[in-house]
Kinemage of the C-alpha trace (Angstrom):
@kinemage 1
@onewidth
@group {chain A} dominant
@subgroup {mainchain}
@vectorlist {calphas} color= white
{ca met a 1} P 129.344 199.436 58.368
{ca ala a 2} L 132.744 200.708 59.483
{ca thr a 3} L 135.751 199.832 57.366
{ca glu a 4} L 137.920 197.067 58.776
{ca thr a 5} L 140.780 198.162 60.985
{ca pro a 6} L 144.068 196.331 61.253
{ca ala a 7} L 143.725 193.293 63.485
{ca gly a 8} L 145.520 193.247 66.817
{ca asp a 9} L 145.373 192.248 70.435
{ca leu a 10} L 142.198 193.000 72.350
{ca arg a 11} L 143.148 195.221 75.301
{ca leu a 12} L 141.005 196.147 78.283
{ca val a 13} L 142.484 199.070 80.192
{ca gly a 14} L 141.172 199.927 83.662
{ca leu a 15} L 137.739 198.665 82.647
{ca thr a 16} L 135.135 199.296 85.349
{ca arg a 17} L 131.366 198.928 85.504
{ca arg a 18} L 129.282 200.009 88.478
{ca phe a 19} L 125.574 199.548 89.070
{ca gly a 20} L 124.830 202.074 91.804
{ca val a 21} L 126.985 201.121 94.776
{ca phe a 22} L 127.740 197.650 93.366
{ca thr a 23} L 130.914 197.228 91.294
{ca ala a 24} L 130.441 194.436 88.761
{ca val a 25} L 133.839 194.828 87.067
{ca asp a 26} L 136.609 196.451 89.065
{ca asp a 27} L 139.505 198.198 87.257
{ca leu a 28} L 140.151 195.292 84.896
{ca thr a 29} L 143.314 195.487 82.780
{ca leu a 30} L 143.839 192.578 80.419
{ca thr a 31} L 145.423 191.775 77.060
{ca ile a 32} L 143.927 189.010 74.904
{ca ala a 33} L 146.349 187.948 72.186
{ca gln a 34} L 145.221 188.130 68.574
{ca gly a 35} L 144.152 184.729 67.268
{ca ser a 36} L 143.876 183.098 70.687
{ca phe a 37} L 141.023 181.169 72.274
{ca phe a 38} L 140.487 182.998 75.568
{ca ala a 39} L 138.048 181.992 78.324
{ca leu a 40} L 136.598 184.183 81.060
{ca leu a 41} L 135.640 181.708 83.774
{ca gly a 42} L 133.673 182.516 86.890
{ca ala a 43} L 130.556 181.959 88.954
{ca ser a 44} L 127.348 183.963 88.562
{ca gly a 45} L 127.949 187.560 89.597
{ca ser a 46} L 131.720 187.403 89.056
{ca gly a 47} L 131.617 190.053 86.304
{ca lys a 48} L 132.471 187.888 83.303
{ca thr a 49} L 129.300 188.543 81.277
{ca thr a 50} L 129.392 192.263 82.076
{ca thr a 51} L 132.964 192.318 80.751
{ca leu a 52} L 131.881 190.590 77.542
{ca arg a 53} L 128.982 193.040 77.083
{ca met a 54} L 131.361 195.988 77.418
{ca ile a 55} L 133.625 194.485 74.744
{ca ala a 56} L 130.580 194.054 72.483
{ca gly a 57} L 129.378 197.603 73.120
{ca leu a 58} L 126.155 196.409 74.761
{ca glu a 59} L 127.181 197.868 78.112
{ca glu a 60} L 128.809 201.248 78.660
{ca pro a 61} L 131.846 201.215 80.971
{ca thr a 62} L 131.823 203.451 84.013
{ca ala a 63} L 135.543 203.922 83.397
{ca gly a 64} L 138.323 202.487 81.272
{ca gln a 65} L 138.884 201.595 77.641
{ca val a 66} L 138.310 198.766 75.178
{ca cys a 67} L 141.028 198.760 72.505
{ca leu a 68} L 141.584 196.582 69.465
{ca gly a 69} L 145.163 196.874 68.346
{ca asp a 70} L 145.962 200.581 68.570
{ca arg a 71} L 142.356 201.663 68.108
{ca asp a 72} L 140.134 202.716 71.023
{ca ile a 73} L 136.667 201.301 70.266
{ca thr a 74} L 135.085 202.179 73.634
{ca gly a 75} L 132.771 204.801 72.139
{ca leu a 76} L 131.705 202.861 69.052
{ca arg a 77} L 128.173 201.537 68.683
{ca pro a 78} L 127.935 197.717 68.682
{ca tyr a 79} L 127.270 197.489 64.933
{ca arg a 80} L 130.372 199.570 64.176
{ca arg a 81} L 132.737 197.312 66.092
{ca pro a 82} L 134.601 194.506 64.289
{ca val a 83} L 133.096 192.168 66.875
{ca asn a 84} L 130.278 189.603 66.718
{ca thr a 85} L 128.539 187.765 69.537
{ca val a 86} L 127.042 184.281 69.806
{ca phe a 87} L 124.542 184.093 72.648
{ca gln a 88} L 123.262 181.109 74.596
{ca ser a 89} L 119.784 181.596 73.099
{ca tyr a 90} L 121.147 181.556 69.477
{ca ala a 91} L 118.427 184.086 68.381
{ca leu a 92} L 117.873 182.525 64.961
{ca phe a 93} L 115.086 183.888 62.751
{ca pro a 94} L 112.389 181.170 62.641
{ca his a 95} L 110.857 182.446 59.375
{ca leu a 96} L 114.172 182.223 57.484
{ca asp a 97} L 115.883 179.036 56.390
{ca val a 98} L 119.391 178.158 57.519
{ca ala a 99} L 121.098 179.729 54.488
{ca glu a 100} L 119.247 183.018 54.908
{ca asn a 101} L 119.967 183.080 58.634
{ca val a 102} L 123.676 182.727 57.875
{ca ala a 103} L 123.493 185.335 55.086
{ca phe a 104} L 121.624 187.890 57.205
{ca gly a 105} L 124.633 190.036 58.128
{ca leu a 106} L 125.901 190.182 54.554
{ca arg a 107} L 122.491 191.136 53.196
{ca arg a 108} L 122.223 193.930 55.775
{ca arg a 109} L 125.456 195.314 54.332
{ca gly a 110} L 123.966 195.289 50.824
{ca ile a 111} L 125.918 192.293 49.517
{ca arg a 112} L 123.743 190.440 47.006
{ca ser a 113} L 125.874 187.527 45.855
{ca val a 114} L 126.235 185.522 49.074
{ca gly a 115} L 125.789 181.908 47.949
{ca lys a 116} L 129.457 180.971 47.889
{ca gln a 117} L 130.216 182.519 51.285
{ca val a 118} L 127.178 180.885 52.881
{ca ala a 119} L 128.182 177.497 51.460
{ca glu a 120} L 131.719 177.922 52.826
{ca met a 121} L 130.410 178.793 56.283
{ca leu a 122} L 128.002 175.851 56.351
{ca ala a 123} L 130.856 173.553 55.336
{ca leu a 124} L 133.026 175.027 58.090
{ca val a 125} L 130.432 174.167 60.742
{ca gln a 126} L 129.686 170.808 59.090
{ca leu a 127} L 126.136 171.651 57.980
{ca asp a 128} L 126.507 171.008 54.263
{ca gly a 129} L 123.092 170.330 52.746
{ca tyr a 130} L 121.144 171.960 55.572
{ca gly a 131} L 120.703 175.348 53.881
{ca arg a 132} L 117.007 174.936 53.036
{ca arg a 133} L 115.917 173.739 56.476
{ca arg a 134} L 114.238 175.973 59.047
{ca pro a 135} L 115.694 176.385 62.568
{ca ala a 136} L 112.789 174.404 64.061
{ca gln a 137} L 113.927 171.383 62.048
{ca leu a 138} L 117.383 171.385 63.661
{ca ser a 139} L 118.715 169.984 66.909
{ca gly a 140} L 120.121 172.294 69.583
{ca gly a 141} L 123.671 171.573 68.509
{ca gln a 142} L 122.859 172.278 64.863
{ca gln a 143} L 121.188 175.574 65.795
{ca gln a 144} L 124.308 176.517 67.719
{ca arg a 145} L 126.388 175.872 64.597
{ca val a 146} L 124.081 178.060 62.497
{ca ala a 147} L 124.473 180.907 65.000
{ca leu a 148} L 128.233 180.446 64.845
{ca ala a 149} L 128.265 180.484 61.034
{ca arg a 150} L 126.084 183.624 61.001
{ca ala a 151} L 128.626 185.398 63.203
{ca leu a 152} L 131.723 184.155 61.386
{ca ile a 153} L 130.509 185.063 57.888
{ca asn a 154} L 130.967 188.735 58.818
{ca his a 155} L 134.701 188.074 59.366
{ca pro a 156} L 134.884 189.751 62.779
{ca gln a 157} L 138.268 190.384 64.349
{ca val a 158} L 136.872 189.128 67.660
{ca leu a 159} L 134.113 186.582 68.248
{ca leu a 160} L 132.425 186.724 71.652
{ca leu a 161} L 130.711 183.580 72.950
{ca asp a 162} L 128.338 184.045 75.883
{ca glu a 163} L 127.694 180.603 77.430
{ca pro a 164} L 126.960 179.237 73.933
{ca leu a 165} L 126.792 175.596 75.041
{ca gly a 166} L 124.721 176.077 78.179
{ca ala a 167} L 121.464 174.824 76.628
{ca leu a 168} L 122.951 171.556 75.315
{ca asp a 169} L 122.968 168.176 77.019
{ca leu a 170} L 126.241 166.839 78.408
{ca lys a 171} L 127.240 164.560 75.522
{ca leu a 172} L 126.444 167.168 72.858
{ca arg a 173} L 128.166 169.881 74.868
{ca arg a 174} L 131.394 167.895 74.923
{ca gln a 175} L 131.150 167.279 71.197
{ca met a 176} L 130.618 170.986 70.536
{ca gln a 177} L 133.597 171.896 72.708
{ca leu a 178} L 135.830 170.022 70.281
{ca glu a 179} L 134.034 171.541 67.300
{ca leu a 180} L 134.432 175.100 68.574
{ca lys a 181} L 138.147 174.568 69.113
{ca arg a 182} L 138.504 173.082 65.627
{ca ile a 183} L 136.676 176.018 64.047
{ca gln a 184} L 138.707 178.593 65.986
{ca thr a 185} L 141.949 176.947 64.898
{ca glu a 186} L 140.760 176.874 61.286
{ca val a 187} L 139.556 180.490 61.038
{ca gly a 188} L 142.328 181.896 63.258
{ca ile a 189} L 140.394 184.801 64.772
{ca thr a 190} L 140.228 185.751 68.428
{ca phe a 191} L 137.564 183.878 70.418
{ca val a 192} L 136.539 185.213 73.833
{ca his a 193} L 134.396 182.631 75.587
{ca val a 194} L 132.437 183.364 78.766
{ca thr a 195} L 131.485 180.342 80.879
{ca his a 196} L 130.941 179.106 84.418
{ca asp a 197} L 131.921 175.559 83.383
{ca gln a 198} L 135.563 174.893 84.255
{ca glu a 199} L 135.750 171.760 82.086
{ca glu a 200} L 134.479 173.760 79.106
{ca ala a 201} L 137.089 176.482 79.632
{ca met a 202} L 139.960 174.053 80.129
{ca thr a 203} L 138.988 171.906 77.126
{ca met a 204} L 138.924 174.737 74.606
{ca ala a 205} L 140.922 177.752 75.766
{ca asp a 206} L 144.589 178.544 75.272
{ca thr a 207} L 144.364 180.993 78.165
{ca val a 208} L 141.871 181.098 81.041
{ca ala a 209} L 141.126 184.051 83.323
{ca val a 210} L 139.360 183.064 86.556
{ca met a 211} L 137.150 185.943 87.700
{ca asn a 212} L 135.857 186.563 91.209
{ca ala a 213} L 134.056 189.669 92.502
{ca gly a 214} L 134.870 191.709 89.398
{ca lys a 215} L 138.603 190.984 89.416
{ca ile a 216} L 140.867 188.336 87.899
{ca glu a 217} L 142.099 185.906 90.537
{ca gln a 218} L 144.498 184.142 88.181
{ca leu a 219} L 145.372 184.152 84.487
{ca gly a 220} L 147.255 181.467 82.583
{ca asn a 221} L 147.056 178.276 80.581
{ca pro a 222} L 144.684 175.591 81.912
{ca val a 223} L 147.432 173.224 83.069
{ca asp a 224} L 149.187 175.862 85.170
{ca leu a 225} L 145.945 177.079 86.755
{ca tyr a 226} L 144.885 173.583 87.728
{ca glu a 227} L 148.232 172.180 88.822
{ca phe a 228} L 149.486 175.294 90.633
{ca pro a 229} L 146.606 177.622 91.595
{ca ala a 230} L 147.409 181.052 93.007
{ca thr a 231} L 144.611 181.260 95.571
{ca ala a 232} L 142.298 179.007 97.544
{ca phe a 233} L 139.391 180.281 95.451
{ca val a 234} L 141.028 179.154 92.199
{ca ala a 235} L 142.039 175.811 93.730
{ca asn a 236} L 138.449 174.989 94.619
{ca phe a 237} L 136.772 176.635 91.625
{ca leu a 238} L 138.807 174.579 89.161
{ca gly a 239} L 137.710 171.176 90.320
{ca gln a 240} L 138.084 170.111 93.942
{ca cys a 241} L 141.037 170.426 96.273
{ca asn a 242} L 142.025 169.400 99.774
{ca leu a 243} L 143.472 172.445 101.542
{ca leu a 244} L 144.875 171.708 104.992
{ca ala a 245} L 145.594 174.489 107.459
{ca ala a 246} L 149.347 174.453 108.074
{ca asp a 247} L 152.248 176.614 109.213
{ca ala a 248} L 155.415 176.962 107.158
{ca ala a 249} L 158.846 177.262 108.744
{ca gly a 250} L 160.486 178.667 105.608
{ca pro a 251} L 162.680 177.118 102.901
{ca thr a 252} L 165.365 174.604 103.777
{ca gly a 253} L 167.343 173.756 100.666
{ca asp a 254} L 164.939 172.780 97.907
{ca asp a 255} L 161.935 172.244 100.197
{ca val a 256} L 159.598 174.144 102.498
{ca thr a 257} L 158.775 172.368 105.752
{ca val a 258} L 155.209 172.727 106.999
{ca thr a 259} L 153.315 171.389 109.994
{ca ala a 260} L 149.648 170.478 109.538
{ca his a 261} L 147.648 169.191 112.484
{ca gly a 262} L 150.772 168.023 114.288
{ca thr a 263} L 152.390 166.242 111.334
{ca arg a 264} L 155.383 167.561 109.391
{ca his a 265} L 155.365 167.583 105.598
{ca ser a 266} L 157.564 169.068 102.912
{ca val a 267} L 156.750 170.799 99.617
{ca pro a 268} L 159.237 171.778 96.873
{ca val a 269} L 160.120 175.485 96.967
{ca gly a 270} L 158.869 175.899 93.404
{ca arg a 271} L 155.414 174.725 94.490
{ca ala a 272} L 155.019 177.331 97.248
{ca arg a 273} L 153.015 180.550 96.759
{ca ala a 274} L 153.879 181.276 100.404
{ca asp a 275} L 156.730 179.740 102.402
{ca arg a 276} L 156.448 181.243 105.906
{ca gly a 277} L 153.685 181.553 108.456
{ca pro a 278} L 150.083 180.422 107.909
{ca val a 279} L 149.632 178.455 104.674
{ca his a 280} L 147.267 175.988 103.098
{ca leu a 281} L 148.813 172.663 102.106
{ca gly a 282} L 146.949 171.680 98.947
{ca val a 283} L 146.596 168.274 97.296
{ca arg a 284} L 144.153 167.454 94.486
{ca pro a 285} L 141.869 164.423 95.125
{ca glu a 286} L 143.219 162.492 92.124
{ca lys a 287} L 146.793 162.891 93.419
{ca leu a 288} L 145.937 161.044 96.638
{ca arg a 289} L 146.181 157.270 96.961
{ca leu a 290} L 144.799 154.993 99.660
{ca ala a 291} L 146.472 152.194 101.600
{ca gly a 292} L 145.351 149.982 104.437
{ca ser a 293} L 148.202 150.985 106.750
{ca ala a 294} L 151.269 153.231 106.960
{ca asp a 295} L 153.463 150.187 106.247
{ca glu a 296} L 151.990 150.052 102.727
{ca val a 297} L 152.904 153.663 101.871
{ca pro a 298} L 155.703 153.699 99.242
{ca pro a 299} L 159.011 155.390 100.133
{ca gly a 300} L 159.191 159.135 99.440
{ca his a 301} L 155.490 159.728 100.018
{ca gln a 302} L 153.747 161.679 102.769
{ca his a 303} L 150.522 160.654 104.425
{ca val a 304} L 147.682 161.212 106.877
{ca thr a 305} L 145.481 158.596 108.503
{ca gly a 306} L 141.700 158.455 108.678
{ca val a 307} L 138.563 156.400 108.213
{ca val a 308} L 136.460 156.078 105.055
{ca ser a 309} L 133.237 157.989 105.706
{ca asp a 310} L 131.747 157.716 102.214
{ca ala a 311} L 132.453 155.812 98.983
{ca ala a 312} L 130.746 156.595 95.678
{ca tyr a 313} L 131.346 154.524 92.542
{ca val a 314} L 131.072 156.825 89.487
{ca gly a 315} L 132.432 154.576 86.742
{ca val a 316} L 135.855 155.965 85.884
{ca ser a 317} L 136.716 156.350 89.565
{ca thr a 318} L 135.571 155.706 93.089
{ca gln a 319} L 135.253 158.902 95.095
{ca tyr a 320} L 136.057 158.512 98.760
{ca leu a 321} L 135.683 160.801 101.738
{ca val a 322} L 138.267 160.108 104.429
{ca arg a 323} L 137.569 161.562 107.879
{ca thr a 324} L 140.816 162.510 109.592
{ca gly a 325} L 141.580 162.336 113.280
{ca trp a 326} L 141.041 166.092 113.630
{ca gly a 327} L 137.617 165.971 111.979
{ca ser a 328} L 138.118 167.208 108.404
{ca glu a 329} L 137.117 165.052 105.452
{ca leu a 330} L 139.588 164.617 102.603
{ca thr a 331} L 138.341 163.805 99.109
{ca val a 332} L 140.149 161.016 97.239
{ca phe a 333} L 139.499 160.047 93.605
{ca ala a 334} L 140.720 156.470 93.047
{ca ala a 335} L 140.868 155.534 89.346
{ca asn a 336} L 139.065 152.284 88.587
{ca thr a 337} L 142.020 150.525 86.984
{ca gly a 338} L 141.027 147.123 88.313
{ca thr a 339} L 144.337 146.784 90.143
{ca glu a 340} L 143.441 148.504 93.427
{ca gly a 341} L 141.238 147.258 96.236
{ca arg a 342} L 137.969 148.809 97.383
{ca tyr a 343} L 137.601 150.367 100.821
{ca pro a 344} L 134.110 150.119 102.378
{ca val a 345} L 132.750 152.829 104.651
{ca gly a 346} L 134.263 152.532 108.135
{ca thr a 347} L 137.601 151.124 106.942
{ca pro a 348} L 140.734 152.684 108.521
{ca val a 349} L 142.971 153.931 105.702
{ca val a 350} L 146.053 156.008 104.974
{ca ala a 351} L 145.876 158.725 102.313
{ca tyr a 352} L 149.305 159.373 100.784
{ca trp a 353} L 150.860 161.581 98.099
{ca leu a 354} L 154.149 162.633 96.536
{ca pro a 355} L 155.559 165.980 97.802
{ca glu a 356} L 155.844 167.319 94.233
{ca his a 357} L 152.090 166.865 93.800
{ca ala a 358} L 151.317 169.245 96.679
{ca phe a 359} L 151.441 173.050 96.771
{ca leu a 360} L 151.324 175.843 99.329
{ca leu a 361} L 148.971 178.843 99.254
{ca pro a 362} L 148.660 181.851 101.577
{ca arg a 363} L 146.223 181.352 104.477
{ca ala a 364} L 144.612 183.969 106.672
{ca pro a 365} L 145.625 183.527 110.328
{ca gly a 366} L 143.062 181.371 112.099
{ca glu a 367} L 141.506 180.050 108.861
{ca ala a 368} L 140.736 176.328 109.042
{ca asp a 369} L 140.931 173.526 106.478
{ca arg a 370} L 139.071 174.068 103.197
{ca thr a 371} L 138.243 170.648 101.881
{ca thr a 372} L 135.047 171.325 99.914
{ca pro a 373} L 134.426 173.750 97.016
{ca val a 374} L 133.556 177.183 98.433
{ca leu a 375} L 133.435 180.780 97.227
{ca asp a 376} L 135.538 183.507 98.807
{ca glu a 377} L 132.816 186.099 98.247
{ca pro a 378} L 129.019 185.949 98.386
{ca val a 379} L 127.450 185.714 94.954
{ca ala a 380} L 126.085 189.070 93.854
{ca val a 381} L 123.019 189.376 91.651
{ca leu a 382} L 123.346 191.992 88.932
{ca pro a 383} L 120.430 194.298 88.264
């Protein structure tokens, strides 16, 4: 086992991985701050898992470097890197009890007295008293905690998590999201979490990188990515978004004036990724409200008219589709507060919003509305 090196930021420099003519990861340069909870978020084939495997040493880069602090670890074998990985499958040893599963890495290094460290790790993952059980006697969430304890007991500088919650049911997955964040805060090491689940990434991570076709579309904290996406792909990958084809006339004072389907709207300058020419006018479904007529729209709001084409009650909200006069369907999430009326299918309505809740994104000339989640690129299947 290599001696521990000084901890530091994890840096990926020009990292590239090609499989024949297909480029899975394309010249990726990224710095992951020491002690942060970082999420690589993307659809299948976006390159996120290949990136994680190159950090772990399980995949050899075609080009580029993996550095930890000032040390280049690109050429090190996986077992010589101060990095551990928790996989979706957990890979626990069925013939060993929980305590021996957790102690496995220490015993491989020749450490005999492991009882205290194992007990501390089991307490950390809230499995006190489970040491003598076998993996088959545990629930999926408990097995996930054992895998986490087994990785953490080696005191890695970086812990890699490859879709670790994917096999859990929804309720347990949400519980484990909170647990993972608690554990990361307590141990203070760098977590790099790969997932396709945007809620998972936004719940746990300090910083999220949205990957698409081997590149990072946008990097930042979850609030900034959701509230002010940089591209149409990010807007529709992180939740849903109504993107209306519009044309911007440029800034006038503090606002940018745009025309969408014959109606003029304004967006604050600070909410514009593009302020001239073809743009998408974006509004999240939960930022839209419905009224029965334009007379009911509060002052200072902007609006479009349409007809309810679908209404789905989902408990916390009612999700409406509103078909506009030009044919697109806008999605509206109306919170079920008990204070607002219901709008049956076929009801004429007005969808309205505050200008500061909208944003402008670049739009390719001739590109139409994008009002349903779509991918910019076809999904590629890695060999």
